[in-house]
C-alpha positions as CSV (number, residue, x, y, z in Angstrom):
1,X,6.0,28.2,15.5
2,X,3.5,29.4,12.8
3,X,-0.3,27.7,13.2
4,X,-0.7,23.8,14.0
5,X,-1.5,21.8,12.0
6,X,-3.1,18.1,11.2
7,X,-3.0,15.9,8.1
8,X,-5.5,13.2,8.0
9,X,-4.3,10.8,5.2
10,X,-6.4,8.4,3.8
11,X,-6.5,5.6,1.2
12,X,-3.3,3.6,0.1
13,X,0.1,4.0,1.0
14,X,0.6,6.0,-2.1
15,X,-1.7,9.4,-0.6
16,X,0.0,8.7,2.7
17,X,3.6,9.4,0.7
18,X,1.8,12.7,-0.2
19,X,0.9,13.5,3.0
20,X,4.4,13.4,4.3
21,X,5.9,15.6,1.5
22,X,2.9,17.9,1.9
23,X,3.5,17.6,5.6
24,X,8.1,18.2,4.8
25,X,6.8,21.5,2.7
26,X,4.5,22.9,5.7
27,X,7.4,22.4,8.2
28,X,9.5,24.4,5.5
29,X,7.4,27.4,5.9
30,X,7.0,27.5,9.3
31,X,4.0,25.6,10.1
32,X,3.9,22.8,12.8
33,X,2.6,19.7,12.1
34,X,0.8,18.1,15.2
35,X,-1.0,14.7,16.0
36,X,-4.2,15.8,17.7
37,X,-6.9,17.3,16.3
38,X,-8.0,18.8,19.8
39,X,-4.8,21.7,19.0
40,X,-5.2,21.7,15.5
41,X,-5.5,25.4,14.0
42,X,-5.7,24.1,10.1
43,X,-7.0,20.5,9.4
44,X,-6.2,19.0,6.0
45,X,-7.5,16.1,4.8
46,X,-5.7,13.9,1.9
47,X,-8.8,12.5,0.0
48,X,-9.7,8.6,-1.4
49,X,-11.5,7.9,-4.5
50,X,-10.7,5.0,-6.0
51,X,-13.6,2.8,-5.6
52,X,-17.4,3.6,-3.9
53,X,-16.7,2.7,-0.2
54,X,-13.3,5.2,0.1
55,X,-15.5,8.0,-1.6
56,X,-18.1,7.8,0.7
57,X,-15.1,7.4,3.3
58,X,-13.8,11.0,2.3
59,X,-16.9,12.4,2.1
60,X,-18.1,11.5,5.6
61,X,-14.2,13.2,6.8
62,X,-15.4,16.1,4.8
63,X,-18.8,16.4,6.6
64,X,-16.5,16.0,10.3
65,X,-14.5,19.0,8.6
66,X,-17.4,21.1,8.0
67,X,-18.3,20.8,11.6
68,X,-14.9,21.3,13.1
69,X,-14.9,24.6,11.2
70,X,-18.5,25.6,12.4
71,X,-18.0,24.9,15.7
72,X,-14.9,27.1,15.7
73,X,-12.5,24.2,16.9
74,X,-10.4,24.9,13.8
75,X,-9.7,28.2,11.9
76,X,-9.2,26.5,8.7
77,X,-10.1,23.1,6.8
78,X,-9.0,21.6,3.4
79,X,-9.6,19.3,1.1
80,X,-6.8,17.7,-0.8
81,X,-6.1,15.0,-3.5
82,X,-7.9,12.0,-5.3
83,X,-11.9,12.9,-4.3
84,X,-10.7,16.5,-5.9
85,X,-8.8,15.4,-8.7
86,X,-12.4,12.7,-10.0
87,X,-15.0,15.4,-8.7
88,X,-13.5,18.7,-9.1
89,X,-15.8,21.5,-9.5
90,X,-19.2,19.7,-8.3
91,X,-17.1,19.2,-5.1
92,X,-16.4,22.7,-4.3
93,X,-20.2,23.4,-5.1
94,X,-21.0,20.6,-2.0
95,X,-18.5,22.1,0.0
96,X,-18.7,25.6,0.0
97,X,-17.3,26.4,3.8
98,X,-13.7,24.8,2.7
99,X,-11.1,27.1,2.5
100,X,-8.0,25.4,0.9
101,X,-8.4,23.1,-2.3
102,X,-5.2,20.9,-3.7
103,X,-5.6,18.6,-6.0
104,X,-2.9,15.3,-5.7
105,X,0.6,16.7,-6.3
106,X,-0.8,20.1,-6.3
107,X,0.8,20.5,-2.7
108,X,2.2,23.9,-3.4
109,X,-1.4,25.5,-3.5
110,X,-2.1,24.5,0.0
111,X,1.1,27.0,0.6
112,X,-0.4,29.4,-1.6
113,X,-3.7,29.5,0.1
114,X,-2.3,30.2,3.4
115,X,-0.5,32.8,2.2
116,X,3.4,31.1,2.0
117,X,5.7,30.3,-1.5
118,X,7.0,27.4,-2.4
119,X,10.4,26.3,-1.2
120,X,12.8,27.0,-3.2
121,X,14.5,23.6,-2.6
122,X,13.1,20.2,-2.5
123,X,11.7,19.9,0.8
124,X,12.4,16.4,3.2
125,X,9.8,14.2,3.8
126,X,7.7,14.7,7.4
127,X,5.8,13.4,9.6
128,X,2.0,12.8,9.8
129,X,0.1,10.7,12.7
130,X,0.2,7.9,11.1
131,X,3.9,7.2,9.7
132,X,6.4,4.8,11.5
133,X,9.9,5.8,11.3
134,X,11.1,2.2,10.7
135,X,9.0,1.5,8.4
136,X,8.8,4.0,5.9
137,X,6.8,4.3,2.1
138,X,8.5,5.3,-0.7
139,X,6.7,5.9,-4.0
140,X,8.1,5.7,-7.2
141,X,6.1,6.0,-10.1
142,X,3.1,7.9,-10.2
143,X,0.3,7.7,-12.4
144,X,-0.6,4.1,-14.6
145,X,-0.7,3.4,-17.8
146,X,-2.6,-0.3,-17.8
147,X,-6.1,0.9,-18.6
148,X,-7.5,-1.8,-16.4
149,X,-11.4,-1.9,-17.8
150,X,-12.8,-1.2,-14.0
151,X,-10.3,0.9,-12.7
152,X,-10.0,5.0,-12.1
153,X,-6.8,5.3,-11.4
154,X,-6.1,6.7,-14.6
155,X,-8.4,9.1,-14.8
156,X,-7.3,10.3,-11.0
157,X,-4.1,10.4,-11.2
158,X,-2.9,10.2,-15.1
159,X,-0.6,8.6,-17.0
160,X,2.4,6.5,-15.9
161,X,5.6,8.8,-14.7
162,X,8.6,7.4,-13.4
163,X,10.8,9.0,-10.8
164,X,14.5,9.7,-11.7
165,X,16.1,6.8,-9.8
166,X,18.9,9.4,-8.3
167,X,16.0,11.0,-7.1
168,X,14.0,8.1,-5.3
169,X,17.6,6.7,-4.1
170,X,18.5,10.3,-2.5
171,X,15.1,9.8,-0.7
172,X,15.9,5.9,0.3
173,X,19.2,6.8,1.9
174,X,17.8,10.0,3.9
175,X,14.9,7.9,5.2
176,X,17.9,5.7,6.0
177,X,19.6,8.4,8.0
178,X,15.8,9.2,9.5
179,X,15.8,5.4,11.2
180,X,14.3,3.5,8.6
181,X,14.7,-0.4,9.0
182,X,12.4,-1.4,6.1
183,X,11.6,0.6,3.0
184,X,7.6,-0.2,1.2
185,X,8.9,1.0,-2.0
186,X,5.1,1.7,-4.0
187,X,3.2,2.6,-7.2
188,X,0.5,1.6,-9.5
189,X,2.8,-0.9,-10.5
190,X,6.0,-1.4,-9.6
191,X,7.4,-3.5,-11.9
192,X,6.7,-0.9,-14.9
193,X,8.7,1.3,-13.6
194,X,10.5,3.1,-16.7
195,X,8.1,1.4,-19.1
196,X,6.7,5.1,-19.9
197,X,10.3,5.9,-21.3
198,X,11.9,3.1,-23.4
199,X,9.1,0.3,-23.4
200,X,11.1,-1.8,-20.9
201,X,11.2,-2.2,-17.1
202,X,13.9,-0.2,-15.1
203,X,12.6,-1.8,-12.0
204,X,15.6,-4.6,-11.3
205,X,18.1,-0.9,-12.4
206,X,17.0,0.5,-9.7
207,X,16.7,-1.8,-7.5
208,X,20.1,-3.5,-8.3
209,X,21.4,0.4,-6.7
210,X,19.4,0.1,-3.7
211,X,20.2,-3.3,-2.8
212,X,24.2,-2.0,-3.2
213,X,24.2,1.8,-1.7
214,X,21.6,1.3,1.5
215,X,22.9,0.3,5.1
216,X,23.5,-3.7,5.0
217,X,20.5,-3.6,8.1
218,X,17.8,-2.5,6.4
219,X,14.3,-4.2,4.4
220,X,12.9,-3.7,0.9
221,X,9.2,-4.8,0.6
222,X,8.0,-4.3,-3.3
223,X,4.0,-4.4,-3.2
224,X,2.1,-4.2,-5.7
225,X,3.4,-5.4,-9.5
226,X,1.3,-6.1,-12.1
227,X,1.9,-9.5,-13.3
228,X,1.8,-8.7,-17.0
229,X,5.2,-7.1,-16.8
230,X,7.1,-10.3,-14.5
231,X,9.2,-12.6,-15.9
232,X,11.4,-15.3,-14.5
233,X,14.3,-12.7,-15.2
234,X,12.9,-10.1,-12.7
235,X,12.0,-13.0,-10.2
236,X,15.7,-13.8,-10.4
237,X,16.9,-10.8,-9.8
238,X,14.3,-10.1,-7.3
239,X,15.9,-13.5,-5.1
240,X,19.4,-13.0,-5.7
241,X,18.9,-9.5,-4.1
242,X,20.6,-9.2,-0.2
243,X,18.0,-6.5,0.7
244,X,14.7,-7.0,-1.2
245,X,12.3,-9.6,0.6
246,X,11.3,-12.3,-0.7
247,X,7.8,-11.1,-0.8
248,X,5.5,-9.9,-3.8
249,X,1.9,-8.6,-4.1
250,X,1.1,-9.7,-7.0
251,X,-2.6,-8.6,-7.6
252,X,-3.8,-11.0,-10.5
253,X,-8.1,-9.9,-9.4
254,X,-9.2,-12.9,-11.2
255,X,-8.0,-16.0,-13.4
256,X,-10.9,-17.2,-15.5
257,X,-9.2,-16.0,-19.3
258,X,-12.8,-14.3,-20.3
259,X,-13.4,-12.6,-17.4
260,X,-9.0,-11.4,-17.3
261,X,-9.6,-10.2,-20.9
262,X,-12.8,-8.3,-20.2
263,X,-10.7,-6.6,-17.1
264,X,-8.1,-6.1,-19.6
265,X,-5.6,-7.0,-17.5
266,X,-3.1,-8.6,-20.3
267,X,-2.6,-12.3,-19.1
268,X,-4.0,-15.5,-19.2
269,X,-4.7,-17.9,-16.1
270,X,-1.4,-20.0,-18.0
271,X,0.7,-16.9,-17.9
272,X,0.0,-15.8,-13.7
273,X,0.2,-20.1,-12.8
274,X,3.6,-19.5,-14.9
275,X,4.5,-16.6,-12.8
276,X,3.7,-17.5,-9.4
277,X,4.9,-21.7,-10.0
278,X,8.7,-20.0,-10.5
279,X,8.6,-17.5,-7.7
280,X,7.3,-21.3,-5.6
281,X,10.3,-22.6,-7.8
282,X,13.1,-20.5,-6.7
283,X,12.0,-20.6,-2.6
284,X,9.4,-22.8,-1.4
285,X,9.3,-20.1,1.6
286,X,8.4,-16.5,-1.1
287,X,5.6,-15.3,0.7
288,X,3.0,-14.7,-2.9
289,X,0.3,-12.1,-2.0
290,X,-2.4,-11.0,-4.0
291,X,-5.8,-9.3,-4.8
292,X,-8.8,-10.6,-6.4
293,X,-11.9,-8.7,-7.3
294,X,-15.2,-10.6,-6.7
295,X,-18.5,-10.7,-8.5
296,X,-17.2,-8.9,-11.6
297,X,-19.5,-9.2,-14.8
298,X,-19.5,-12.5,-16.2
299,X,-18.7,-14.0,-13.6
300,X,-20.1,-17.7,-13.3
301,X,-19.8,-20.4,-10.9
302,X,-17.6,-21.8,-12.5
303,X,-15.2,-18.9,-13.7
304,X,-15.2,-18.2,-9.9
305,X,-14.1,-21.5,-9.1
306,X,-11.2,-21.5,-10.8
307,X,-9.9,-18.6,-8.8
308,X,-10.4,-20.9,-6.0
309,X,-8.4,-23.8,-7.7
310,X,-5.6,-21.0,-8.6
311,X,-5.4,-19.9,-5.0
312,X,-4.9,-23.8,-3.5
313,X,-3.0,-25.1,-6.4
314,X,-0.3,-22.0,-6.1
315,X,0.0,-22.2,-2.5
316,X,-1.0,-18.4,-2.3
317,X,0.2,-16.6,1.4
318,X,-2.5,-14.1,1.9
319,X,-4.9,-12.8,-0.2
320,X,-7.5,-9.5,-0.6
321,X,-10.4,-10.0,-1.5
322,X,-13.0,-6.9,-3.1
323,X,-16.5,-6.8,-4.1
324,X,-17.0,-5.7,-7.5
325,X,-18.0,-1.9,-7.6
326,X,-18.9,-0.4,-10.9
327,X,-17.4,2.8,-10.9
328,X,-18.8,5.6,-13.0
329,X,-16.5,6.4,-15.8
330,X,-15.2,2.8,-16.0
331,X,-15.6,0.7,-19.0
332,X,-16.7,-2.3,-16.9
333,X,-19.7,-0.5,-15.1
334,X,-21.5,-0.5,-18.9
335,X,-21.0,-4.3,-19.4
336,X,-24.1,-6.4,-18.9
337,X,-24.5,-9.6,-16.6
338,X,-23.9,-7.5,-13.4
339,X,-24.3,-9.7,-10.4
340,X,-26.4,-8.9,-7.4
341,X,-24.5,-7.9,-5.0
342,X,-26.2,-11.0,-2.4
343,X,-24.2,-13.5,-5.1
344,X,-20.3,-11.0,-5.1
345,X,-21.0,-11.5,-1.3
346,X,-21.6,-14.9,-0.9
347,X,-18.8,-15.8,-3.3
348,X,-16.8,-13.5,-1.1
349,X,-17.5,-15.4,1.8
350,X,-16.5,-18.7,0.3
351,X,-13.2,-17.5,-1.4
352,X,-12.0,-15.9,2.4
353,X,-13.3,-19.1,4.1
354,X,-10.8,-21.1,1.9
355,X,-8.0,-18.9,2.1
356,X,-8.0,-18.7,5.8
357,X,-7.3,-22.4,5.6
358,X,-4.7,-22.1,2.8
359,X,-2.9,-19.1,4.9
360,X,-3.3,-21.3,7.8
361,X,-1.3,-24.5,6.2
362,X,1.5,-21.9,5.1
363,X,1.7,-20.4,8.2
364,X,2.6,-23.8,10.0
365,X,5.2,-24.4,7.6
366,X,7.3,-22.4,10.2
367,X,6.3,-23.5,13.5
368,X,9.6,-23.8,15.4
369,X,11.7,-22.2,12.6
370,X,13.2,-19.0,13.5
371,X,12.6,-16.0,12.3
372,X,14.3,-12.0,11.8
373,X,11.4,-10.6,13.3
374,X,11.3,-6.2,12.9
375,X,9.8,-5.2,16.4
376,X,6.9,-2.7,16.3
377,X,5.3,-2.4,19.5
378,X,7.0,-3.2,23.0
379,X,4.0,-4.4,26.0
380,X,6.8,-5.2,28.3
381,X,4.4,-4.9,31.1
382,X,2.3,-7.1,29.7
383,X,4.7,-9.8,28.8
384,X,4.6,-9.2,25.0
385,X,6.1,-7.3,21.8
386,X,4.6,-7.3,18.3
387,X,7.1,-7.3,15.3
388,X,6.7,-9.0,11.5
389,X,9.0,-10.9,9.6
390,X,9.6,-10.4,6.0
391,X,6.3,-12.5,5.5
392,X,4.2,-10.1,7.0
393,X,3.4,-6.2,5.2
394,X,2.8,-2.7,7.0
395,X,-0.7,-2.6,8.0
396,X,-2.0,-5.5,5.7
397,X,-0.9,-8.3,6.9
398,X,-0.9,-10.0,10.3
399,X,1.7,-9.8,13.1
400,X,4.3,-11.9,15.0
401,X,3.6,-11.7,19.2
402,X,6.7,-11.9,20.8
403,X,5.7,-13.9,23.8
404,X,9.2,-12.6,26.5
405,X,9.4,-9.1,25.1
406,X,12.0,-8.0,28.0
407,X,11.8,-4.7,27.2
408,X,12.3,-4.6,23.2
409,X,13.3,-1.6,21.5
410,X,10.9,-0.9,18.4
411,X,12.4,-0.2,15.5
412,X,15.1,-3.3,15.8
413,X,15.8,-6.8,14.4
414,X,15.5,-9.8,16.7
415,X,15.6,-13.4,15.8
416,X,12.8,-14.6,17.0
417,X,11.1,-19.0,17.4
418,X,7.7,-19.6,16.0
419,X,5.8,-21.8,18.8
420,X,2.4,-21.2,17.4
421,X,-0.1,-19.9,14.4
422,X,-3.1,-19.1,13.3
423,X,-4.2,-17.9,9.7
424,X,-2.7,-14.9,10.1
425,X,-0.8,-14.0,13.2
426,X,2.2,-16.0,14.7
427,X,3.9,-16.5,18.7
428,X,6.8,-16.4,19.0
429,X,9.9,-16.6,21.5
430,X,13.1,-14.1,21.1
431,X,16.6,-16.1,20.9
432,X,18.7,-14.3,22.9
433,X,22.8,-14.8,22.3
434,X,24.2,-17.1,25.5
435,X,26.5,-15.0,27.1
């Protein structure tokens, strides 16, 4: 074996996919991917630069890399991904001891720095410390054409570029052969898949093939669909698929029409209500997740109240909320009527308090009902296991605590009856077949 490599992947699931692909490339060239810094010869950080807190986390990681190298614990250190895409040569000047630099999607440069050639054939996905083999992510597109006024992604990752359907299907089949029971499709906007080609979304075409070609005991989860590209026909198709879960992550960011226009979201409150109401009409148990930006420039108390009413009226299951951060280079950062941090925090706290109540009310729908659960951790010595149903996406949602664990195998499915709930998590008991 060659040098031992540790890859730290920061930020979103799309970055994790990139890191796993890099791990596959490096393994094919004789490197050994390890899960501990203590044994690594080479340490690589795949950075995130989406918003200010992510930039800070990445910079802190870079400072840690320099310390590792200075102490002799790492022979070489590398900085990869979005932070370099965003800050380029300025970043290189600040960190002169870094040995390896590579922008997102330029993973062959990592090999070049290490004296290796790019593999002649497409490499399979490898494993990094964050990889869970039964729950994997597939990136179906790169970049974005939506141009939301607050967002740095088009600057960092470029315009929308959809992957060929055949390539995605082959990757999905490979991950299933490795033991994946859940495939989470990710991209900046899944609903825009293929739109750069002919202006039409090809998501349902992709889902139709995946639904037919993949093993029967497999979940497909859709993450990140821009509401401007969703209609009733798409929702009808999703609900008709056998493997696609009735779980949608639709980031709305706001509800007020003036704020939505200022954000360049290309939807209105009426549009949003139509989408979410229709999903509820298809199936009252449809799990709906969204994202809200709190404190966008120009948001007054009345505009904020509209967000709260929307969450309550639409019975949103889960919400991720963020305080607005004016990012350099974005149109929104130049807008007037920027809000004080104190107001942002107060509104955030109010929103999350309401959402805790709404989430609990949605959770209570499932008391004494049976759910199919994907087991993730076995703590049978302590009498419990952890898992997720269709209602919980990995990493961002709650978990189901299975009380009668009985040596359940991680990566397997069980049927479990819900016996208690909180706003995020559930407790359940496995229903064992008689005999």
